[in-house]
C-alpha positions in Angstrom: 116.1 144.3 67.0 115.1 140.8 65.5 117.6 139.1 67.8 116.0 136.3 70.0 117.2 135.8 73.4 117.9 132.2 74.4 115.3 130.6 76.7 116.4 130.1 80.3 117.8 126.7 81.1 115.0 124.6 82.6 115.6 124.3 86.2 118.7 122.4 87.2 118.1 123.8 90.7 114.5 122.7 90.7 115.6 119.3 89.6 118.2 119.1 92.4 115.6 120.1 94.9 113.0 117.6 93.7 114.4 114.6 95.5 114.3 116.5 98.8 110.5 116.5 98.7 110.1 112.8 99.4 112.4 111.9 102.3 109.4 110.5 104.3 109.7 107.4 102.3 112.9 106.6 104.1 110.9 105.9 107.3 108.2 103.7 105.9 108.1 100.0 106.1 107.8 99.5 102.3 111.0 99.2 100.2 112.3 102.2 98.4 111.9 101.9 94.6 115.1 101.4 92.7 117.1 104.5 91.6 116.1 103.8 88.0 112.5 104.8 88.9 111.1 101.4 88.0 108.7 99.5 90.3 110.1 97.1 92.9 111.1 93.8 91.4 109.4 90.5 92.2 112.3 89.4 94.3 112.1 92.6 96.3 108.3 92.1 96.9 108.8 88.5 98.0 111.6 89.6 100.4 109.3 92.2 102.0 106.5 89.8 102.2 108.6 87.1 103.9 110.0 89.7 106.4 106.6 91.0 107.3 104.4 87.8 107.2 106.9 85.0 107.4 106.1 84.4 111.1 102.4 83.9 110.3 103.4 81.0 108.0 105.6 79.5 110.7 102.8 79.9 113.3 100.3 78.2 111.0 102.7 75.4 110.3 103.5 74.7 113.9 99.8 74.8 114.8 98.8 72.3 112.1 101.6 69.9 112.9 100.9 70.1 116.6 97.2 69.5 116.0 98.0 66.2 114.4 100.6 65.1 116.9 98.9 66.1 120.1 95.1 65.7 120.0 94.5 67.8 123.2 96.3 70.8 121.5 93.5 71.4 119.0 90.8 71.8 121.5 88.8 75.0 122.3 89.7 74.9 125.9 93.4 74.8 125.1 93.0 77.6 122.6 91.4 79.7 125.3 94.2 79.0 127.7 96.9 79.8 125.2 95.3 83.1 124.1 94.5 84.3 127.6 98.1 83.7 128.8 99.4 85.4 125.6 97.2 88.4 126.0 99.2 90.1 128.8 102.6 89.7 126.9 100.7 91.0 123.8 99.7 94.2 125.4 103.3 94.8 126.6 104.7 93.9 123.2 102.3 96.4 121.5 104.0 99.3 123.2 107.4 97.7 122.6 106.7 97.5 118.9 106.2 101.3 118.6 109.4 102.0 120.7 111.5 99.7 118.5 110.1 101.2 115.3 111.5 104.5 116.4 114.9 102.9 116.9 114.7 102.6 120.7 114.3 99.9 123.3 112.5 99.6 126.6 114.0 97.3 129.1 111.8 98.5 132.0 108.5 96.9 130.9 109.0 93.7 133.0 109.4 95.6 136.2 106.7 98.1 135.3 104.3 95.2 134.6 104.9 93.8 138.0 104.6 97.2 139.7 101.3 97.9 137.8 99.9 94.6 139.1 100.8 95.4 142.7 99.4 98.9 142.6 96.2 97.6 140.9 95.6 95.0 143.6 96.3 97.6 146.3 94.0 100.1 144.8 91.2 97.6 144.1 89.9 97.9 147.6 88.4 101.3 146.5 86.8 100.0 143.4 87.3 99.4 139.7 88.3 103.0 138.7 91.1 103.4 141.2 92.4 99.9 140.5 92.9 101.0 136.8 93.9 104.7 137.2 96.6 104.2 139.9 98.8 101.7 137.9 98.1 103.5 134.6 99.2 106.9 136.0 102.2 105.6 137.8 103.5 103.4 135.0 102.8 106.2 132.4 104.9 108.5 134.6 107.8 106.0 134.5 107.5 105.9 130.6 107.3 109.6 130.5 110.5 109.8 132.5 112.2 107.4 130.1 111.1 109.3 127.1 112.2 112.7 128.5 115.7 111.4 129.5 116.1 109.8 126.0 114.6 112.6 123.8 115.5 115.7 125.7 118.7 114.8 127.7 120.1 112.7 124.8 120.8 109.6 126.9 121.0 106.1 125.5 117.7 104.2 125.7 119.5 101.1 126.9 121.0 102.8 129.9 117.8 104.8 130.8 115.4 102.0 130.6 117.9 99.7 132.4 117.9 102.2 135.3 114.1 102.5 135.4 113.9 98.6 135.4 115.9 98.6 138.6 114.0 101.6 140.0 110.5 100.1 139.3 111.5 96.8 140.9 112.9 98.7 143.9 109.6 100.7 144.3 107.8 97.4 144.1 109.9 95.8 146.8 109.6 98.9 149.1 105.8 99.0 148.6 105.4 95.3 149.5 108.0 95.1 152.4 110.5 93.2 150.4 107.7 91.0 149.0 106.4 90.1 152.4 103.0 91.8 151.8 100.7 90.5 149.1 97.7 92.7 148.2 94.6 90.8 147.4 91.7 91.8 145.0 88.3 91.6 146.6 86.4 88.5 145.4 83.4 89.3 143.2 84.5 92.8 142.6 84.2 94.5 139.2 87.9 94.6 138.9 88.2 90.8 139.5 85.5 90.3 136.8 87.6 92.3 134.4 90.4 89.7 134.6 88.3 86.6 135.1 85.1 87.3 133.1 84.6 86.2 129.6 82.4 86.5 126.5 81.6 83.4 124.5 84.2 81.6 126.6 87.0 84.0 125.7 88.3 86.1 128.6 88.1 89.9 128.7 92.0 90.2 128.6 91.9 88.6 125.1 89.3 91.0 123.9 91.1 94.0 125.3 94.3 92.9 123.7 92.6 92.5 120.3 90.9 95.9 120.5 94.3 97.5 121.4 96.0 95.8 118.6 93.3 96.9 116.2 93.7 100.5 117.4 97.5 100.2 117.2 97.3 99.0 113.7 95.2 101.9 112.7 97.4 104.4 114.5 100.5 103.0 112.8 99.3 102.7 109.3 96.5 105.3 108.9 97.7 108.4 110.9 100.5 111.0 110.5 101.7 109.9 114.0 102.3 106.4 112.7 104.2 107.6 109.7 106.3 109.9 112.0 107.3 106.8 113.9 108.7 105.1 110.8 110.4 108.3 109.7 112.1 108.8 113.2 113.2 105.2 113.1 114.5 105.4 109.5 116.6 108.5 110.2 116.2 110.7 113.2 118.3 113.5 111.7 116.2 113.4 108.4 113.0 113.5 110.4 114.3 116.6 112.2 115.2 118.3 108.9 111.7 117.6 107.6 110.3 119.4 110.6 108.8 116.4 112.4 108.4 116.5 116.2 111.1 113.8 116.9 111.6 114.5 120.6 107.8 114.7 121.2 107.3 111.5 119.3 109.9 109.6 121.3 108.4 110.9 124.6 104.9 109.7 123.5 106.0 106.2 122.5 107.9 105.6 125.8 105.0 107.0 127.7 102.6 104.6 125.8 104.9 101.7 126.4 104.9 102.3 130.2 101.1 102.8 130.1 100.5 99.5 128.3 102.9 97.6 130.6 100.9 99.0 133.6 97.6 98.0 132.0 98.9 94.5 131.3 100.0 94.2 134.9 96.6 95.4 136.2 94.8 92.9 134.0 97.1 90.1 135.3 96.5 91.1 138.9 92.7 91.0 138.2 93.0 87.5 136.8 95.2 86.2 139.6 93.2 88.1 142.3 96.5 89.4 143.8 99.5 91.5 143.1 102.3 89.0 142.7 105.7 90.5 143.3 107.9 88.0 141.5 106.3 88.1 138.1 107.6 90.1 135.2 111.3 89.0 135.5 112.6 88.7 131.9 109.3 89.8 130.4 111.1 92.6 128.6 113.1 90.0 126.7 110.0 88.0 125.8 108.4 91.2 124.5 111.5 92.1 122.4 111.7 88.6 121.0 108.0 88.6 120.0 108.5 92.0 118.3 111.6 91.0 116.4 110.3 87.6 115.4 107.2 89.4 114.1 109.4 91.2 111.6 110.1 94.6 113.2 113.7 95.6 112.7 115.8 96.3 115.8 117.5 99.2 114.0 114.1 100.8 113.6 112.2 102.2 110.6 110.2 99.1 109.8 107.7 96.9 111.5 104.0 95.9 111.9 101.5 95.5 114.6 100.1 92.3 113.1 103.6 90.7 112.9 104.0 91.3 116.6 100.7 89.6 117.4 101.8 86.5 115.4 105.2 86.6 117.2 103.5 86.6 120.6 101.2 83.7 119.6 104.1 81.7 118.3 105.9 82.1 121.6 102.7 81.1 123.5 102.2 78.0 121.2 105.8 76.9 121.8 105.3 77.2 125.6 102.0 75.2 125.3 103.7 72.5 123.2 106.5 72.1 125.8 103.7 71.6 128.4 102.0 69.1 126.1 105.2 67.1 125.8 105.4 66.8 129.6 108.9 65.5 129.8 110.4 69.0 129.2 110.3 71.9 131.6 109.5 75.5 130.8 113.2 76.4 130.6 113.2 74.8 127.0 111.0 77.7 126.0 113.9 80.1 126.4 116.2 77.8 124.3 113.6 77.6 121.5 112.7 81.3 121.6 116.4 82.1 121.5 116.8 79.9 118.5 113.9 81.5 116.7 115.3 84.9 117.4 118.7 84.1 116.0 117.2 82.6 112.8 114.9 85.6 112.4 117.7 88.3 112.9 119.9 86.5 110.4 117.0 86.2 108.0 116.2 89.9 108.3 119.8 90.8 107.5 119.7 88.6 104.4 116.4 89.9 103.3 117.4 93.5 103.8 120.6 92.8 101.7 118.5 91.2 99.0 116.1 94.1 98.8 119.0 96.6 98.3 120.9 94.5 95.7 118.2 92.9 93.6 
C-alpha cells in the first residue's frame, strides 16, 4: 500500500516536438543562432552586416571619391538628374526584390515596362486616370499569369517569364505597327505633369519611388506577408508544412512585379511625353543586378528593400561617372556592372559560408 509509483518521464516527445515550433526562422533574413543555443558570434554579426549594408559603404565611397575628382558630379543639378533616371529602375527593382526573396525570377519586367509606357501614352488622350489604369491593369494581368503558371502549374520561373518577355514585346510591336506608330502624351496634361513636375526641384518620379520603397520596407519587415516571403524563399516545402499560403504568395509577388513594372513604364512615358517602343531591352538584367548587388540572395530567403535602393543608386552613379569621363561610352556600364555583380555573388557565398562555420 505504501509503494510509490515512479513519476512519468518528462516529455521526450514534447522535447522532440519543440524544435518544430520555430521553423519560421528559416525564412528570415537574420542568421539562425548556433545549435548550442548561444547568441550569434561577432564574426557572424559582421558577416550579416556586410552582406546587407556593404553596398551602402561602396556607394558612399564612390560618391566621395567622384566628388573630389569631378567637380560637376557633386552639384545639386547632377544629383537630381541621377536620381530621376534611377527612379524608374528603382520601381521595377522593388518588385524584383520581392520575387527573388521568394526564390523566383522575373525576366519579363523589361518588356512589361516598355508595354506599360506605350499603353499609358495611348490612354493619356482620355486623361490621367485612364493613362494610369490601363497600363497597371494590363501589366498586373501579365504578372498574374506569371504567378499562376509558376505557383499553380508548377512551371519554372525562368521559362515562364522568358515566355511572357517575348509575348509582352510582341503585343507592344503589334500595338504600334512594328514600332511605326508612336503615341504622344498631350502637352500640359496632368499625366505629363506627373512625369515632368517637381517639388523642391526633385521630380515626382523620385518622390513616388521613395514612397513605394518606404511602403515596401514596411510590408517586408512589419507584416506577416513579408515574413511569409522569407519563409517561402527559405524553404517552400517547410512553408507549406507550416500552413503558409505558398501558392497565393507567389501569385501575389509576380502580380506586384508586373504592376510596378507597368507603373514605372507609365511614369517614364509621362516624362518623355511619348510611348517609346525600343526602351526596356535588358532592363530585367539591370533590375536583377541592382537587387543582388544590394544583398538579396538569388537562392531566396534573405534580402532587404534598402539594399536594393543602394544597388540601384550605385548603378546610376556608375553610369553618371562614365558620362563625366566623356571618353567612355555607355557600354562600359555593362562591364562595370557585371564586374560588381561577380564580386558581390562571390562575396555572398563566402559570407554565407562564414556565418555557417563560425
